[in-house]
C-alpha positions as CSV (number, residue, x, y, z in Angstrom):
1,M,153.5,15.3,213.7
2,S,149.9,16.1,213.4
3,E,147.3,15.6,216.1
4,H,145.9,12.7,214.0
5,G,149.3,11.1,213.9
6,F,149.6,11.3,217.7
7,D,146.1,9.8,218.0
8,R,147.1,6.9,215.8
9,R,150.3,6.4,217.7
10,E,148.5,6.4,221.0
11,E,145.9,3.9,219.7
12,G,148.8,1.7,218.6
13,F,150.4,1.8,222.0
14,E,147.1,1.0,223.7
15,A,146.5,-2.0,221.4
16,K,150.0,-3.2,222.1
17,L,149.5,-3.0,225.9
18,H,146.2,-4.7,225.6
19,A,147.7,-7.6,223.6
20,E,150.6,-7.9,226.0
21,G,148.1,-8.0,228.9
22,E,146.1,-10.7,227.3
23,Q,149.2,-12.8,226.6
24,K,150.4,-12.4,230.2
25,F,146.9,-13.5,231.4
26,R,146.9,-16.6,229.2
27,L,150.4,-17.5,230.4
28,E,149.4,-17.2,234.0
29,M,146.3,-19.3,233.5
30,Q,148.4,-22.0,231.8
31,R,151.0,-21.7,234.6
32,D,148.3,-22.1,237.2
33,K,147.0,-25.3,235.5
34,L,150.5,-26.8,235.3
35,F,151.2,-25.9,238.9
36,A,147.8,-27.3,240.0
37,E,148.6,-30.5,238.2
38,W,151.9,-30.7,240.0
39,V,150.3,-30.1,243.4
40,A,147.5,-32.6,242.6
41,G,150.2,-35.1,242.0
42,Q,151.7,-34.4,245.4
43,L,148.2,-34.8,246.9
44,E,147.6,-38.0,244.8
45,L,144.5,-36.5,243.2
46,T,143.3,-37.9,239.9
47,G,140.5,-37.5,237.5
48,D,137.7,-35.2,238.6
49,E,139.5,-34.4,241.9
50,C,142.5,-33.1,239.9
51,E,140.2,-31.1,237.6
52,A,138.4,-29.6,240.6
53,Y,141.7,-28.7,242.2
54,K,142.9,-27.0,239.0
55,A,139.7,-24.9,239.0
56,S,140.2,-24.0,242.6
57,I,143.8,-22.8,242.0
58,I,142.7,-20.6,239.0
59,K,139.9,-19.2,241.1
60,T,142.3,-18.4,244.0
61,D,144.7,-16.7,241.6
62,L,142.0,-14.4,240.2
63,Q,141.0,-13.1,243.7
64,E,144.1,-11.1,244.5
65,P,147.0,-9.7,242.5
66,G,150.3,-11.6,242.8
67,D,151.2,-15.2,243.6
68,Q,151.0,-15.1,247.4
69,D,147.3,-16.2,247.5
70,V,148.0,-19.3,245.4
71,I,151.2,-20.1,247.4
72,A,149.3,-19.8,250.7
73,K,146.4,-22.0,249.6
74,V,148.7,-24.7,248.2
75,H,150.9,-24.6,251.3
76,A,147.9,-25.0,253.5
77,D,146.5,-27.8,251.3
78,L,149.7,-29.7,251.4
79,A,150.2,-29.2,255.1
80,A,146.7,-30.5,255.8
81,E,147.8,-33.8,254.2
82,G,151.1,-33.8,256.1
83,I,153.2,-32.8,253.1
84,E,155.8,-30.2,254.1
85,I,157.1,-28.1,251.2
86,S,158.3,-24.6,251.9
87,K,156.7,-21.6,250.4
88,E,160.0,-20.7,248.8
89,D,160.1,-24.2,247.1
90,L,156.4,-23.7,246.0
91,Q,157.3,-20.3,244.5
92,A,160.2,-21.9,242.6
93,E,157.9,-24.6,241.2
94,L,155.3,-22.0,240.2
95,D,158.1,-20.1,238.4
96,L,159.1,-23.2,236.6
97,C,155.5,-23.7,235.5
98,Y,155.5,-20.2,234.1
99,E,158.6,-20.9,232.2
100,D,157.0,-24.1,230.8
101,A,153.9,-22.3,229.8
102,A,156.0,-19.6,228.1
103,A,158.0,-22.2,226.3
104,K,154.8,-23.9,225.0
105,G,153.6,-20.5,223.9
106,A,150.4,-20.5,225.9
């Protein structure tokens, strides 16, 4: 294979990785919205409060890699309102929200 062929192949791999990264990002943002809506329901937030909470979850998720920052925030928010849901159960709900987002093709 010529050097030009390797360059084209490398460009193809890079484009594929970029597209997969964008898809994962979109899925995670949709997952976060679904999760935040679920948590808002637990907190009995509606309307503007619910929208603000969704934005806060998305902002939290963008601060650090992984889900632990979101789980910690939600766990603290729920505990502040006297709602006890384990971090493991919150992670399970977050995972379900990811599956829902993927099924909807976010």
